C-alpha positions as YAML, in Angstrom:
chain: A
units: angstrom
residues:
- id: 1
  name: UNK
  ca: [5.11, -11.04, 14.11]
- id: 2
  name: UNK
  ca: [5.29, -14.63, 12.85]
- id: 3
  name: UNK
  ca: [1.64, -15.22, 13.74]
- id: 4
  name: UNK
  ca: [0.64, -12.04, 11.89]
- id: 5
  name: UNK
  ca: [2.54, -13.00, 8.74]
- id: 6
  name: UNK
  ca: [1.02, -16.49, 8.89]
- id: 7
  name: UNK
  ca: [-2.43, -14.87, 9.02]
- id: 8
  name: UNK
  ca: [-1.60, -12.83, 5.91]
- id: 9
  name: UNK
  ca: [-0.30, -15.96, 4.17]
- id: 10
  name: UNK
  ca: [-3.59, -17.75, 4.84]
- id: 11
  name: UNK
  ca: [-5.45, -14.77, 3.44]
- id: 12
  name: UNK
  ca: [-3.31, -14.69, 0.29]
- id: 13
  name: UNK
  ca: [-4.08, -18.35, -0.30]
- id: 14
  name: UNK
  ca: [-7.81, -17.97, 0.37]
- id: 15
  name: UNK
  ca: [-8.82, -14.76, -1.38]
- id: 16
  name: UNK
  ca: [-8.26, -15.82, -5.02]
- id: 17
  name: UNK
  ca: [-10.26, -19.00, -4.58]
- id: 18
  name: UNK
  ca: [-13.57, -17.12, -4.83]
- id: 19
  name: UNK
  ca: [-12.86, -16.35, -8.49]
- id: 20
  name: UNK
  ca: [-10.08, -18.66, -9.61]
- id: 21
  name: UNK
  ca: [-9.09, -22.27, -10.15]
- id: 22
  name: UNK
  ca: [-6.13, -23.36, -8.04]
- id: 23
  name: UNK
  ca: [-3.53, -25.57, -9.73]
- id: 24
  name: UNK
  ca: [-0.93, -27.18, -7.48]
- id: 25
  name: UNK
  ca: [2.57, -27.34, -8.94]
- id: 26
  name: UNK
  ca: [4.73, -28.82, -6.20]
- id: 27
  name: UNK
  ca: [5.67, -26.00, -3.80]
- id: 28
  name: UNK
  ca: [3.77, -23.41, -5.87]
- id: 29
  name: UNK
  ca: [0.07, -22.75, -6.38]
- id: 30
  name: UNK
  ca: [-1.09, -21.14, -9.63]
- id: 31
  name: UNK
  ca: [-4.42, -19.31, -9.47]
- id: 32
  name: UNK
  ca: [-6.21, -19.15, -12.82]
- id: 33
  name: UNK
  ca: [-9.15, -16.75, -12.98]
- id: 34
  name: UNK
  ca: [-12.51, -18.18, -13.92]
- id: 35
  name: UNK
  ca: [-14.34, -15.59, -16.03]
- id: 36
  name: UNK
  ca: [-13.41, -11.93, -16.54]
- id: 37
  name: UNK
  ca: [-11.39, -9.65, -14.31]
- id: 38
  name: UNK
  ca: [-7.83, -9.03, -13.13]
- id: 39
  name: UNK
  ca: [-5.59, -12.03, -13.82]
- id: 40
  name: UNK
  ca: [-4.17, -13.83, -10.81]
- id: 41
  name: UNK
  ca: [-0.68, -15.08, -10.04]
- id: 42
  name: UNK
  ca: [1.34, -17.96, -8.66]
- id: 43
  name: UNK
  ca: [2.53, -18.03, -5.07]
- id: 44
  name: UNK
  ca: [4.01, -20.46, -2.54]
- id: 45
  name: UNK
  ca: [1.66, -23.21, -1.48]
- id: 46
  name: UNK
  ca: [0.62, -23.27, 2.19]
- id: 47
  name: UNK
  ca: [3.46, -24.36, 4.44]
- id: 48
  name: UNK
  ca: [2.05, -27.82, 5.07]
- id: 49
  name: UNK
  ca: [1.94, -28.60, 1.33]
- id: 50
  name: UNK
  ca: [4.84, -26.46, 0.18]
- id: 51
  name: UNK
  ca: [8.56, -26.65, 0.65]
- id: 52
  name: UNK
  ca: [11.70, -25.08, -0.78]
- id: 53
  name: UNK
  ca: [11.18, -23.49, -4.20]
- id: 54
  name: UNK
  ca: [13.86, -23.86, -6.85]
- id: 55
  name: UNK
  ca: [14.37, -22.48, -10.32]
- id: 56
  name: UNK
  ca: [12.90, -25.61, -11.91]
- id: 57
  name: UNK
  ca: [9.65, -25.04, -9.98]
- id: 58
  name: UNK
  ca: [9.43, -21.47, -11.21]
- id: 59
  name: UNK
  ca: [10.28, -22.48, -14.78]
- id: 60
  name: UNK
  ca: [7.56, -25.15, -14.73]
- id: 61
  name: UNK
  ca: [4.87, -22.69, -13.56]
- id: 62
  name: UNK
  ca: [5.99, -20.06, -16.07]
- id: 63
  name: UNK
  ca: [5.58, -22.61, -18.86]
- id: 64
  name: UNK
  ca: [2.06, -23.35, -17.65]
- id: 65
  name: UNK
  ca: [1.24, -19.63, -17.51]
- id: 66
  name: UNK
  ca: [2.41, -19.19, -21.09]
- id: 67
  name: UNK
  ca: [0.33, -22.22, -22.10]
- id: 68
  name: UNK
  ca: [-2.75, -20.62, -20.51]
- id: 69
  name: UNK
  ca: [-2.00, -17.19, -21.95]
- id: 70
  name: UNK
  ca: [-1.91, -15.51, -18.51]
- id: 71
  name: UNK
  ca: [0.76, -13.17, -17.12]
- id: 72
  name: UNK
  ca: [3.93, -14.78, -15.80]
- id: 73
  name: UNK
  ca: [3.52, -13.27, -12.36]
- id: 74
  name: UNK
  ca: [4.46, -14.50, -8.86]
- id: 75
  name: UNK
  ca: [3.56, -12.81, -5.56]
- id: 76
  name: UNK
  ca: [4.75, -13.68, -2.05]
- id: 77
  name: UNK
  ca: [5.99, -12.37, 1.31]
- id: 78
  name: UNK
  ca: [9.79, -12.14, 1.47]
- id: 79
  name: UNK
  ca: [10.03, -13.12, 5.13]
- id: 80
  name: UNK
  ca: [7.98, -16.32, 4.83]
- id: 81
  name: UNK
  ca: [9.44, -17.64, 1.55]
- id: 82
  name: UNK
  ca: [13.02, -16.36, 1.53]
- id: 83
  name: UNK
  ca: [14.32, -18.74, -1.13]
- id: 84
  name: UNK
  ca: [11.82, -17.79, -3.82]
- id: 85
  name: UNK
  ca: [13.52, -14.48, -4.61]
- id: 86
  name: UNK
  ca: [16.68, -16.15, -5.89]
- id: 87
  name: UNK
  ca: [14.73, -18.89, -7.68]
- id: 88
  name: UNK
  ca: [12.69, -16.24, -9.51]
- id: 89
  name: UNK
  ca: [15.79, -14.28, -10.47]
- id: 90
  name: UNK
  ca: [17.52, -17.44, -11.67]
- id: 91
  name: UNK
  ca: [14.51, -18.06, -13.91]
- id: 92
  name: UNK
  ca: [15.03, -14.63, -15.49]
- id: 93
  name: UNK
  ca: [12.27, -12.71, -13.67]
- id: 94
  name: UNK
  ca: [12.59, -9.21, -12.28]
- id: 95
  name: UNK
  ca: [11.68, -9.00, -8.58]
- id: 96
  name: UNK
  ca: [10.03, -5.83, -7.24]
- id: 97
  name: UNK
  ca: [9.84, -4.96, -3.53]
- id: 98
  name: UNK
  ca: [6.87, -3.27, -1.88]
- id: 99
  name: UNK
  ca: [6.43, -2.30, 1.78]
- id: 100
  name: UNK
  ca: [3.90, -4.65, 3.41]
- id: 101
  name: UNK
  ca: [1.88, -2.65, 5.92]
- id: 102
  name: UNK
  ca: [-0.78, -3.53, 8.52]
- id: 103
  name: UNK
  ca: [-3.15, -1.07, 10.14]
- id: 104
  name: UNK
  ca: [-2.38, -0.49, 13.82]
- id: 105
  name: UNK
  ca: [-5.57, -1.61, 15.60]
- id: 106
  name: UNK
  ca: [-5.05, 1.20, 18.14]
- id: 107
  name: UNK
  ca: [-4.69, 3.91, 15.49]
- id: 108
  name: UNK
  ca: [-7.42, 6.56, 15.80]
- id: 109
  name: UNK
  ca: [-9.99, 6.72, 12.99]
- id: 110
  name: UNK
  ca: [-8.60, 8.79, 10.11]
- id: 111
  name: UNK
  ca: [-9.87, 12.34, 9.85]
- id: 112
  name: UNK
  ca: [-11.56, 13.03, 6.50]
- id: 113
  name: UNK
  ca: [-9.09, 15.11, 4.47]
- id: 114
  name: UNK
  ca: [-10.09, 18.37, 2.87]
- id: 115
  name: UNK
  ca: [-11.01, 17.58, -0.73]
- id: 116
  name: UNK
  ca: [-11.05, 19.83, -3.79]
- id: 117
  name: UNK
  ca: [-14.36, 21.54, -4.47]
- id: 118
  name: UNK
  ca: [-16.77, 19.30, -6.31]
- id: 119
  name: UNK
  ca: [-15.05, 16.03, -5.30]
- id: 120
  name: UNK
  ca: [-16.71, 13.57, -2.95]
- id: 121
  name: UNK
  ca: [-15.62, 10.16, -1.65]
- id: 122
  name: UNK
  ca: [-18.14, 7.34, -1.39]
- id: 123
  name: UNK
  ca: [-18.54, 3.59, -1.44]
- id: 124
  name: UNK
  ca: [-19.81, 2.30, -4.77]
- id: 125
  name: UNK
  ca: [-22.68, -0.13, -4.90]
- id: 126
  name: UNK
  ca: [-24.20, -1.97, -7.86]
- id: 127
  name: UNK
  ca: [-25.58, 0.45, -10.42]
- id: 128
  name: UNK
  ca: [-23.46, 3.38, -9.29]
- id: 129
  name: UNK
  ca: [-22.68, 5.40, -12.45]
- id: 130
  name: UNK
  ca: [-19.12, 5.97, -11.23]
- id: 131
  name: UNK
  ca: [-18.30, 2.25, -11.05]
- id: 132
  name: UNK
  ca: [-17.08, 1.89, -14.67]
- id: 133
  name: UNK
  ca: [-14.53, 4.69, -14.28]
- id: 134
  name: UNK
  ca: [-13.60, 3.34, -10.83]
- id: 135
  name: UNK
  ca: [-12.71, 0.01, -12.44]
- id: 136
  name: UNK
  ca: [-10.67, 1.76, -15.14]
- id: 137
  name: UNK
  ca: [-8.70, 4.51, -13.38]
- id: 138
  name: UNK
  ca: [-6.30, 2.17, -11.48]
- id: 139
  name: UNK
  ca: [-5.08, 0.75, -14.82]
- id: 140
  name: UNK
  ca: [-4.06, 4.25, -15.94]
- id: 141
  name: UNK
  ca: [-2.52, 4.96, -12.55]
- id: 142
  name: UNK
  ca: [-0.37, 1.82, -12.53]
- id: 143
  name: UNK
  ca: [0.75, 2.47, -16.12]
- id: 144
  name: UNK
  ca: [2.31, 5.72, -14.82]
- id: 145
  name: UNK
  ca: [3.49, 4.67, -11.32]
- id: 146
  name: UNK
  ca: [4.64, 7.01, -8.59]
- id: 147
  name: UNK
  ca: [3.17, 10.08, -6.96]
- id: 148
  name: UNK
  ca: [4.16, 12.73, -9.51]
- id: 149
  name: UNK
  ca: [1.44, 14.38, -11.60]
- id: 150
  name: UNK
  ca: [1.23, 12.55, -14.91]
- id: 151
  name: UNK
  ca: [-0.17, 13.09, -18.37]
- id: 152
  name: UNK
  ca: [-3.10, 10.68, -18.49]
- id: 153
  name: UNK
  ca: [-6.36, 12.55, -17.87]
- id: 154
  name: UNK
  ca: [-10.06, 12.38, -18.59]
- id: 155
  name: UNK
  ca: [-9.61, 11.84, -22.31]
- id: 156
  name: UNK
  ca: [-7.40, 8.81, -21.71]
- id: 157
  name: UNK
  ca: [-9.83, 7.56, -19.07]
- id: 158
  name: UNK
  ca: [-12.75, 7.76, -21.49]
- id: 159
  name: UNK
  ca: [-10.75, 5.93, -24.15]
- id: 160
  name: UNK
  ca: [-9.81, 3.13, -21.74]
- id: 161
  name: UNK
  ca: [-13.37, 2.43, -20.56]
- id: 162
  name: UNK
  ca: [-14.15, 0.02, -23.37]
- id: 163
  name: UNK
  ca: [-11.19, -2.17, -22.43]
- id: 164
  name: UNK
  ca: [-11.35, -2.12, -18.65]
- id: 165
  name: UNK
  ca: [-15.07, -1.54, -17.97]
- id: 166
  name: UNK
  ca: [-16.81, -3.66, -20.58]
- id: 167
  name: UNK
  ca: [-20.35, -4.74, -19.55]
- id: 168
  name: UNK
  ca: [-19.12, -8.17, -18.43]
- id: 169
  name: UNK
  ca: [-16.45, -6.67, -16.19]
- id: 170
  name: UNK
  ca: [-18.93, -4.26, -14.59]
- id: 171
  name: UNK
  ca: [-21.45, -7.06, -14.07]
- id: 172
  name: UNK
  ca: [-18.79, -9.22, -12.41]
- id: 173
  name: UNK
  ca: [-17.78, -6.36, -10.11]
- id: 174
  name: UNK
  ca: [-21.40, -5.73, -9.16]
- id: 175
  name: UNK
  ca: [-21.95, -9.42, -8.42]
- id: 176
  name: UNK
  ca: [-18.91, -9.47, -6.13]
- id: 177
  name: UNK
  ca: [-20.23, -6.42, -4.26]
- id: 178
  name: UNK
  ca: [-23.63, -8.07, -3.79]
- id: 179
  name: UNK
  ca: [-21.95, -11.24, -2.52]
- id: 180
  name: UNK
  ca: [-19.84, -9.30, -0.01]
- id: 181
  name: UNK
  ca: [-16.59, -10.31, -1.71]
- id: 182
  name: UNK
  ca: [-15.43, -6.80, -2.66]
- id: 183
  name: UNK
  ca: [-15.99, -3.25, -1.39]
- id: 184
  name: UNK
  ca: [-15.23, -0.37, -3.77]
- id: 185
  name: UNK
  ca: [-14.63, 3.29, -2.89]
- id: 186
  name: UNK
  ca: [-13.87, 6.24, -5.15]
- id: 187
  name: UNK
  ca: [-13.24, 9.97, -5.19]
- id: 188
  name: UNK
  ca: [-15.84, 11.18, -7.68]
- id: 189
  name: UNK
  ca: [-16.15, 14.45, -9.56]
- id: 190
  name: UNK
  ca: [-19.08, 15.01, -11.89]
- id: 191
  name: UNK
  ca: [-19.89, 11.30, -12.01]
- id: 192
  name: UNK
  ca: [-16.30, 10.32, -12.89]
- id: 193
  name: UNK
  ca: [-13.98, 8.48, -10.50]
- id: 194
  name: UNK
  ca: [-10.65, 10.31, -10.29]
- id: 195
  name: UNK
  ca: [-9.29, 7.82, -7.75]
- id: 196
  name: UNK
  ca: [-10.53, 4.39, -6.75]
- id: 197
  name: UNK
  ca: [-9.64, 1.37, -4.65]
- id: 198
  name: UNK
  ca: [-11.17, -1.68, -3.05]
- id: 199
  name: UNK
  ca: [-10.80, -4.31, -0.38]
- id: 200
  name: UNK
  ca: [-11.64, -7.99, -0.37]
- id: 201
  name: UNK
  ca: [-12.63, -9.48, 3.01]
- id: 202
  name: UNK
  ca: [-11.97, -13.07, 4.04]
- id: 203
  name: UNK
  ca: [-13.11, -13.75, 7.59]
- id: 204
  name: UNK
  ca: [-11.77, -10.91, 9.73]
- id: 205
  name: UNK
  ca: [-8.92, -10.03, 7.35]
- id: 206
  name: UNK
  ca: [-8.89, -7.78, 4.31]
- id: 207
  name: UNK
  ca: [-6.34, -6.34, 1.92]
- id: 208
  name: UNK
  ca: [-6.82, -2.87, 0.46]
- id: 209
  name: UNK
  ca: [-5.82, -3.13, -3.19]
- id: 210
  name: UNK
  ca: [-5.92, -1.27, -6.48]
- id: 211
  name: UNK
  ca: [-5.83, 2.23, -5.02]
- id: 212
  name: UNK
  ca: [-4.91, 4.42, -7.96]
- id: 213
  name: UNK
  ca: [-5.37, 8.05, -8.94]
- id: 214
  name: UNK
  ca: [-5.79, 9.38, -12.46]
- id: 215
  name: UNK
  ca: [-2.25, 10.67, -13.09]
- id: 216
  name: UNK
  ca: [-3.41, 14.19, -13.99]
- id: 217
  name: UNK
  ca: [-5.37, 14.39, -10.68]
- id: 218
  name: UNK
  ca: [-2.51, 13.47, -8.32]
- id: 219
  name: UNK
  ca: [-1.24, 15.56, -5.41]
- id: 220
  name: UNK
  ca: [-4.79, 16.41, -4.29]
- id: 221
  name: UNK
  ca: [-5.13, 13.96, -1.38]
- id: 222
  name: UNK
  ca: [-7.51, 11.66, -3.25]
- id: 223
  name: UNK
  ca: [-5.71, 8.37, -2.60]
- id: 224
  name: UNK
  ca: [-5.49, 9.17, 1.11]
- id: 225
  name: UNK
  ca: [-9.23, 9.93, 1.18]
- id: 226
  name: UNK
  ca: [-10.20, 6.76, -0.68]
- id: 227
  name: UNK
  ca: [-7.98, 4.58, 1.51]
- id: 228
  name: UNK
  ca: [-9.41, 6.26, 4.61]
- id: 229
  name: UNK
  ca: [-12.95, 5.50, 3.45]
- id: 230
  name: UNK
  ca: [-12.06, 1.84, 2.91]
- id: 231
  name: UNK
  ca: [-10.39, 1.65, 6.33]
- id: 232
  name: UNK
  ca: [-13.42, 3.19, 8.03]
- id: 233
  name: UNK
  ca: [-15.79, 0.75, 6.32]
- id: 234
  name: UNK
  ca: [-13.61, -2.27, 7.13]
- id: 235
  name: UNK
  ca: [-13.51, -1.28, 10.79]
- id: 236
  name: UNK
  ca: [-17.25, -0.71, 10.85]
- id: 237
  name: UNK
  ca: [-17.72, -4.24, 9.53]
- id: 238
  name: UNK
  ca: [-15.59, -5.63, 12.36]
- id: 239
  name: UNK
  ca: [-12.51, -6.64, 10.36]
- id: 240
  name: UNK
  ca: [-9.57, -6.94, 12.73]
- id: 241
  name: UNK
  ca: [-6.62, -7.16, 10.29]
- id: 242
  name: UNK
  ca: [-6.44, -4.58, 7.51]
- id: 243
  name: UNK
  ca: [-3.32, -4.55, 5.37]
- id: 244
  name: UNK
  ca: [-1.91, -3.36, 2.05]
- id: 245
  name: UNK
  ca: [1.24, -3.28, -0.07]
- id: 246
  name: UNK
  ca: [2.53, 0.20, -0.83]
- id: 247
  name: UNK
  ca: [3.89, 0.99, -4.27]
- id: 248
  name: UNK
  ca: [7.12, 2.41, -2.86]
- id: 249
  name: UNK
  ca: [8.54, 4.15, 0.19]
- id: 250
  name: UNK
  ca: [6.96, 7.50, -0.73]
- id: 251
  name: UNK
  ca: [3.52, 5.90, -0.91]
- id: 252
  name: UNK
  ca: [4.23, 4.02, 2.34]
- id: 253
  name: UNK
  ca: [4.73, 7.35, 4.13]
- id: 254
  name: UNK
  ca: [1.28, 8.43, 2.96]
- id: 255
  name: UNK
  ca: [-0.32, 5.27, 4.33]
- id: 256
  name: UNK
  ca: [1.56, 5.72, 7.61]
- id: 257
  name: UNK
  ca: [-0.55, 8.85, 8.15]
- id: 258
  name: UNK
  ca: [-3.59, 6.56, 8.36]
- id: 259
  name: UNK
  ca: [-1.97, 4.30, 10.97]
- id: 260
  name: UNK
  ca: [-0.40, 1.63, 8.76]
- id: 261
  name: UNK
  ca: [2.90, 0.19, 9.99]
- id: 262
  name: UNK
  ca: [5.41, -1.84, 8.00]
- id: 263
  name: UNK
  ca: [5.58, -5.53, 8.96]
- id: 264
  name: UNK
  ca: [7.48, -7.02, 6.03]
- id: 265
  name: UNK
  ca: [8.10, -6.88, 2.29]
- id: 266
  name: UNK
  ca: [5.76, -8.02, -0.45]
- id: 267
  name: UNK
  ca: [7.56, -9.28, -3.55]
- id: 268
  name: UNK
  ca: [6.27, -9.44, -7.12]
- id: 269
  name: UNK
  ca: [8.22, -11.23, -9.84]
- id: 270
  name: UNK
  ca: [7.50, -10.85, -13.54]
- id: 271
  name: UNK
  ca: [9.43, -10.77, -16.81]
- id: 272
  name: UNK
  ca: [11.62, -7.69, -17.11]
- id: 273
  name: UNK
  ca: [10.27, -4.79, -19.14]
- id: 274
  name: UNK
  ca: [11.38, -4.89, -22.75]
...
């Protein structure tokens, strides 16, 4: 298990470097995105360059994040950096736990679930008309977390496109697809993505991230179908370690149906909600 968690740690340190500047702050590394896209986070530096993290370290990085105008966010694996939880809390951050799950390499390929009429799941390449909504729908999903059917629907999705799928954001996403840095998949109905997700490969490892369903379209098996499509593509490309962080225990049980098994706990620290 230690070797597996070390492999995930190396991935976490490597994957932001394709689109971010890394600033070293003692035992912490702050990744600052270059260009447009999701903002990055701070996390423990690799073991050789890191060390125990204290409140002063967290405070110093938070001050730098405020200076840069980026979110005060920290992400790490609980089992490999056990002291950071208390340091983050002492700094006034709220710490959220998420099941860290790795795909069992012996798990059988997932069976395609039965989808609602008119909905299809596909990988999205450059120029796909569903890509703008695929980039937008996870933002609406994460704003209303959980698995219950929510209120945000197509009208809210259309209104959010200008913010989350501006031409520069779409162009950046397309460039990453062409470069092999990101793979997108979506459940599409009438040209609109109702659920979307992606994975970012580094060597033979990838993390499935950003899987979110339009809240009004939940409880239809769309997230399971999108995740299954990403898993199938990752395996076809020869990736040997496929992992993800589930939103909560209910979501973890859904991913378990695809062969994911819990190996640890992913922690996210950020200022408490006001």
